[in-house]
C-alpha positions in Angstrom: -125.9 113.7 -166.1 -128.1 112.4 -163.3 -128.0 108.8 -164.5 -124.3 108.5 -164.0 -124.4 107.8 -160.2 -127.4 105.4 -160.7 -125.4 103.4 -163.2 -122.3 103.4 -161.0 -124.3 102.3 -157.9 -126.1 99.7 -159.9 -122.9 98.2 -161.2 -121.3 98.1 -157.7 -124.4 96.5 -156.2 -124.7 93.9 -159.0 -121.0 93.0 -158.9 -121.0 92.7 -155.1 -124.2 90.7 -155.0 -123.1 88.4 -157.9 -119.6 87.8 -156.4 -121.0 87.1 -153.0 -123.6 84.6 -154.4 -121.0 82.8 -156.4 -118.6 82.6 -153.5 -121.3 81.4 -151.1 -122.4 78.7 -153.6 -118.8 77.6 -154.1 -118.2 77.3 -150.3 -121.4 75.4 -149.7 -120.7 73.0 -152.6 -117.3 72.2 -151.2 -118.7 71.7 -147.7 -116.6 74.5 -146.3 -117.9 77.0 -143.8 -119.1 80.4 -145.1 -118.2 82.1 -141.9 -116.1 80.7 -139.0 -117.7 80.3 -135.6 -121.3 80.4 -137.0 -123.8 77.7 -137.8 -123.1 76.6 -141.5 -126.8 76.9 -142.3 -127.2 80.3 -140.8 -124.1 81.8 -142.4 -125.0 80.4 -145.8 -128.6 81.7 -145.5 -127.5 85.1 -144.4 -124.9 85.4 -147.1 -127.4 84.3 -149.7 -130.0 86.8 -148.5 -127.4 89.6 -148.5 -126.4 88.8 -152.0 -129.9 88.7 -153.3 -130.7 92.0 -151.6 -127.6 93.5 -153.3 -128.7 92.2 -156.7 -132.2 93.6 -156.2 -130.7 97.0 -155.2 -128.5 96.9 -158.3 -131.5 96.1 -160.5 -133.5 98.9 -158.8 -130.7 101.4 -159.5 -130.7 100.4 -163.2 -134.4 101.1 -163.4 -133.7 104.7 -162.2 -131.5 105.5 -165.2 
């Protein structure tokens, strides 16, 4: 019973992190800005770091099952 919330949180973090990483890579490859009004390098870096952190949190949640 206690593993249900960990699985749910792990799936949410993994889906968010994966989708954000794919979106960021697609924007950078097309030469489009990741965020408007911000340096392209800074916004791509911040989005990449946030997606990796979400993926790591998802993996950590799966280890708690």
